[in-house]
N, C-alpha and C positions, 0 to 999 in steps of 0.2 A: 194127857187127854183135854185137862180142865185148861189148859195152857193152847191148845189147838182151837177149842170153841171160842175161847177169848180171842183170839187172833182171828176166826172168821167172823164172828160178830162184831169186832172191831170194824173190819175191813168192809162187811156189810154196809155197816152204819155211815161209814167215810164215802163209799160209793153210793150209797143212798141217798145220802145229801145232795151228792154233785148233780146227779140225775133230776131231781127235785128241782134246785135252784138254775137250770138251764132253761133259756125260753124255749117254748114249743112251737110259738105262732112266727111262720115265715112272713118277712116284711113284705109288705104291698110295693116299696120303694125300690128302683136298680141301684141307686147309688149316685147317679147323677145329679149333680146339682150345680145352680149357678147362684152366686153371691154378689149384692150390688149394694154400695153405700148409698143410704139416704142422708141428706142434709138440708139443715135450714136456710132458707135464702138467704144473702150476704146481708140485708138490710132486716132482717126478721126480728119482731119483738118477743119471739117465743125459742126457748132453748133446746127444739127437739130434734133428733138425731136418731139414726138406726140403720137396718139393713132390710132387704128385699132378698128372700131366696127362694128359687125357682126348683122344686123337686121333681125328678123324672118317677112316674110311676112306673110299673111294670107294663101297664096297656098303653103307655106312651104320653098319656095325659099329663095336664101339670097340676101341681100343687104349690099356690104361690103363697109364702110366708111373710108377712110384714112384722117386723119388730123395732119397735121404737122406744126409746128413753126420754124422758121428760114431760110424758103426758100423766095425768090422774083424773079422779072425779068419774062422775057416770053419764061423760059425753061419747058419743059416735063420732069417730072421724071419718068423712070420706074417704075414701081411697079409687083414685081413678088410673087405668092405664092408658096414656095418650099417644098417639102415634106421631112421630118426629122427636126432636130433640126438645131438652128442658127450656133450652132459650127460644124454641120457636113459638112465636103469638099464636093463640087461638088455636092450639092444636087438637083436633078432632079427639074426641073420646072414644077410645075402641073398646072397653070393657069396662065395666063398674065392676070392682073388687068388694069383700065384705068389709065392712068398716072397723077401723082400729077401736078397740075398748079401751077408754082413758085410764081406767083402773089397772089394766093388766099391758099394756101398750100392743096388743097383740091383735092381728087379724089373720086367717087362713082362709083360703079361696081355693076350690077346686075349678079349674077352667079348662073347660073342654070347649067353650064357644065364644067368639068374640061377640059384643054386643050388636053385630048385623047378622048374628047366627053362622057366620065363618068359621068353620071346625078349626081348632084351636089343639095344638098339642106340645111336648116341651121343645121340639128341634122347633119349632116353627117360631115358639116363644124366645127363646134365648137367640135367634137370628132377627129377630124384628127390630126395625127401626122406631125405638119408642120410650117414653119414660114413663116413670110413677111419679103421681102426685098425691100428699096426704091434704085434705083440705080443713078447714075450721070449722064447716058447717056445710050442711048439704044445700041451703037454700038461703037467700037473703044476703046482705053484704059480706057475711063469712063465706060464701061460697068463692068468692074470689081469693081468698086469702090462702097460700099455700104455706101449711106447717113446716114439711119436708119434701123432698123428691130425689130424683136422680134418674140420670140415661140408665137403660138397659139393653141388650142384646146389640146391635150395629150402631144406635146411636153412642152406646159407650165406649165401643171399639173404635169408632171413627170420630169422637170428640178429641179436639186437639187442643182444649183451652182448659183450665184449671177443674177438669170434670164437672161441667156444667154448672159454673160460677154465677153464670146470668140466668135467672127465672124469669120466663114471661108468663102472662096471666094466661086464666084458663078460658076457652070458649064459652062464654053463657049464652044459655040456651033458655 
């Protein structure tokens, strides 16, 4: 009988631990995501690279995560979503994303609307003819310095060059 209670207690402890270790919170995401490379311009003075990831939420909205290596300090690096490819000069800014924090190299933005208040969702974003550019500064001479960038959506799909080897400057406003 003692052996029976020992086995029951052991089984309860094992199954109890398994139940406690399982996550009980459901994910807000569908599992659909698109990842694009971000690289420094060919003539860059900075060695910055990384990725931008679009994640689809269950409600269709998109979360944009920029992850860079080569950043540091207490700086905040502006991130723009531009219409057109990375090599298109003076491409319009379609949306301002949250800045990359220098010490972590990360930025996360829930993008539900473009800058002109056009509704945006994951499907529209991954089909957009656009690019991402990370800048040195929000204003002044550093505003036109692109630290890293890359084509996304149809600009990535239609790019026949070395994946955006030419970086055009941004439209100054």
